[in-house]
C-alpha positions in Angstrom: -20.3 -7.5 21.2 -21.9 -10.9 20.9 -25.3 -9.4 21.0 -24.6 -7.4 17.8 -24.5 -10.5 15.7 -27.0 -12.6 17.7 -29.9 -11.9 15.3 -29.6 -12.9 11.6 -31.8 -10.0 10.6 -29.9 -7.3 12.5 -28.4 -4.4 10.5 -24.9 -5.5 11.3 -25.6 -9.1 10.2 -27.0 -7.8 6.9 -24.0 -5.6 6.3 -21.7 -8.6 7.0 -23.5 -10.6 4.3 -23.5 -7.9 1.5 -20.1 -6.2 1.9 -17.0 -7.6 0.2 -14.3 -9.2 2.4 -12.1 -6.8 4.3 -8.4 -7.0 4.1 -6.3 -5.1 6.7 -6.3 -2.2 9.2 -3.5 -0.4 11.0 -3.5 1.2 14.5 -1.0 4.0 15.1 -0.4 4.3 18.8 0.6 8.0 19.6 -0.8 10.4 22.1 -4.2 9.3 20.7 -4.9 6.3 18.4 -5.3 6.5 14.7 -7.1 3.7 12.9 -6.4 3.3 9.2 -8.1 0.7 6.9 -10.7 0.2 4.2 -13.9 1.9 5.2 -16.1 -1.0 6.3 -19.8 -0.4 7.4 -19.7 -3.1 10.0 -16.3 -1.9 11.3 -17.8 1.6 11.7 -20.8 0.2 13.6 -18.6 -1.8 15.9 -16.3 1.2 16.5 -19.3 3.5 17.3 -20.5 0.8 19.8 -17.1 0.8 21.5 -16.1 4.4 21.5 -18.5 7.2 22.5 -19.0 10.1 20.1 -16.9 12.6 22.1 -13.9 10.3 22.0 -13.6 9.8 18.3 -13.0 11.9 15.1 -13.2 10.8 11.5 -10.9 12.3 8.8 -12.7 11.7 5.5 -9.7 13.4 3.8 -6.3 13.5 5.4 -5.2 17.1 4.6 -2.2 19.0 5.9 -3.8 19.6 9.2 -4.0 15.9 9.8 -0.3 15.4 9.4 0.6 18.2 11.8 0.3 15.6 14.5 3.4 13.8 13.2 7.1 14.6 12.6 7.1 14.6 8.8 8.7 16.9 6.2 6.6 18.9 3.8 7.7 16.6 1.0 6.7 13.5 2.9 3.3 15.1 3.7 2.7 16.0 0.0 3.5 12.5 -1.1 1.2 10.9 1.5 -1.6 13.3 0.5 -1.3 12.4 -3.1 -1.2 8.7 -2.3 -4.4 9.1 -0.2 -3.2 6.4 2.2 -4.6 8.0 5.3 -8.0 9.1 3.9 -10.8 7.7 6.1 -8.7 7.6 9.3 -10.3 7.5 12.8 -8.7 9.4 15.6 -9.6 8.0 19.1 -8.6 8.4 22.7 -5.8 6.1 23.6 -7.7 4.5 26.5 -9.8 2.5 24.0 -6.9 0.6 22.6 -7.5 -2.8 24.2 -11.2 -3.2 23.5 -10.8 -1.8 20.0 -8.2 -4.3 19.0 -10.5 -7.2 19.7 -13.4 -5.4 17.9 -11.3 -4.7 14.8 -10.2 -8.3 14.7 -13.8 -9.3 14.1 -13.8 -7.4 10.8 -10.3 -7.4 9.4 -8.2 -10.5 8.8 -5.0 -8.5 9.3 -4.6 -6.1 12.2 -1.3 -4.2 12.7 0.0 -2.1 15.6 2.6 0.6 15.0 4.2 2.2 18.1 7.5 3.9 18.8 8.7 3.4 15.2 8.0 -0.4 15.3 5.2 -2.4 13.6 3.9 -5.8 14.6 0.9 -7.9 13.6 -1.8 -8.2 16.2 -3.6 -10.7 14.0 -2.8 -12.5 10.8 -4.8 -15.1 8.9 -3.8 -18.6 10.1 -2.6 -19.6 6.6 -0.3 -16.6 6.2 3.1 -17.4 7.6 4.9 -14.4 6.1 2.8 -11.3 5.6 2.3 -10.3 1.9 3.3 -6.7 2.9 6.8 -8.0 3.8 7.0 -10.4 0.8 6.2 -7.6 -1.8 7.7 -4.6 -0.1 10.0 -2.4 -2.2 13.6 -3.3 -2.0 16.9 -1.7 -3.1 17.3 -0.4 -6.7 17.7 -3.0 -9.4 18.6 -2.9 -13.1 16.5 -5.3 -15.3 16.7 -5.8 -19.0 13.4 -5.5 -20.9 12.5 -7.6 -23.9 10.5 -6.2 -26.8 7.0 -4.9 -26.2 4.8 -2.3 -27.8 4.8 -0.4 -24.6 5.8 -0.7 -20.9 4.2 0.8 -17.9 5.0 0.9 -14.2 2.6 1.0 -11.3 2.9 4.2 -9.3 1.5 4.1 -5.8 1.8 7.9 -5.4 -0.7 8.4 -8.3 -2.5 5.0 -7.9 -2.3 4.1 -11.6 -0.2 2.5 -14.3 2.1 5.0 -16.0 3.7 4.7 -19.4 5.8 7.7 -18.7 6.4 6.9 -15.0 7.2 9.5 -12.4 10.6 9.4 -10.7 9.1 7.6 -7.7 8.0 4.6 -9.7 11.3 4.1 -11.7 12.9 4.8 -15.1 12.8 2.9 -18.4 16.0 3.8 -20.4 17.6 2.8 -23.6 20.7 0.7 -23.2 23.7 2.5 -24.7 25.0 1.0 -27.9 28.6 -0.3 -27.8 31.1 1.8 -29.8 34.6 0.9 -30.7 37.2 3.5 -30.0 37.8 5.7 -33.1 34.8 4.3 -35.0 31.7 6.1 -36.1 28.8 6.3 -33.7 26.5 3.2 -34.2 23.2 3.7 -35.9 20.2 3.9 -33.7 18.1 0.7 -33.6 14.5 0.7 -34.8 13.6 -1.2 -31.6 16.2 -0.1 -29.0 17.2 -2.4 -26.1 15.6 -1.1 -22.9 16.3 -1.7 -19.3 14.4 -0.8 -16.1 16.0 1.1 -13.2 13.6 0.8 -10.3 13.2 -0.5 -6.7 13.0 -4.3 -6.4 9.4 -5.6 -6.6 8.2 -2.7 -8.8 5.2 -3.8 -10.9 5.8 -3.9 -14.6 3.1 -4.3 -17.3 4.2 -5.1 -20.9 1.8 -4.8 -23.8 2.3 -7.1 -26.7 -0.4 -9.3 -28.4 -1.1 -10.2 -24.8 -0.5 -8.1 -21.6 2.1 -9.6 -19.3 2.8 -8.6 -15.7 6.1 -8.8 -13.9 7.8 -8.0 -10.6 11.2 -6.3 -11.1 14.1 -8.3 -9.8 17.8 -8.0 -10.4 18.6 -9.4 -13.8 15.5 -11.4 -14.5 11.9 -10.5 -13.8 9.5 -12.5 -11.7 6.6 -13.4 -14.0 3.1 -13.0 -12.6 1.0 -14.1 -15.6 -0.8 -12.8 -18.7 -4.1 -10.9 -19.2 -6.7 -11.8 -16.5 -4.3 -14.1 -14.5 -1.6 -11.5 -14.4 -4.0 -8.6 -13.6 -5.5 -10.6 -10.6 -2.0 -11.3 -9.3 -1.0 -7.6 -9.7 -4.0 -6.4 -7.8 -3.1 -8.6 -4.9 0.4 -7.2 -4.9 -0.7 -3.6 -5.2 -2.8 -4.0 -2.1 0.1 -5.7 -0.2 2.5 -2.9 -1.3 0.1 -0.2 -0.2 0.0 -1.8 3.2 3.8 -2.0 3.2 4.1 1.7 2.3 1.5 2.7 5.0 3.4 0.7 7.6 6.7 2.3 6.7 5.1 5.8 6.9 3.4 4.9 10.2 6.7 3.8 11.7 8.2 7.2 10.7 5.1 9.0 12.1 5.5 7.3 15.5 9.3 7.3 15.8 9.3 10.7 17.6 6.8 12.0 20.2 4.0 14.0 18.6 4.5 17.7 18.9 2.3 19.4 21.6 -0.5 21.6 20.4 
């Protein structure tokens, strides 16, 4: 593999210079191997150098036929298809596991292995003590009061967008009930009703006022991420970390049971 980068003018060296930094990839160890990660030109070159053509297969789109390898329910398969987490997956013969791990580590700062329902990092950046995927993974449901804003939206990983009218997977924004004394008339509805968020811990929240503010949902009080460009940059980092956390959770479920024979 050293020869691939020995010449500064080689195709792989040029691709290393012009492509944006990679982030992570995940190896599912089943009867075969499944490699999931951002499509990287250099990583593909390295993979093709390591695994012969007859021993690999690329899934540009992970359709229902892809998920038949794994013990998942129809509802789980539909969710993963919509989230597009497994698009661009390579299927490879298991015998290439060891050389592939070292090759992938050249291109991806984070490399994860998922096997028998357990996930572990093969490589993490030296500065990263606790993986972001664990820090920002979704937790148990929380209830968080929301202060006034023109509008609120939640980030939905299933649809990969901010949703003002969020789907049930993302969470719910509801009006707090008005207190009513026994025997009295129902209270008048407020022009600006008090709202509260019912969603998993670490749900991303965007509030539009004169400025746009970004939060992480926590029990009681939100974790503030910043406003406008600062908050958007922080949110993008968390979205990427949460997608990895979701993928690792799905991969653990996919490798818990032995894959069904064809």
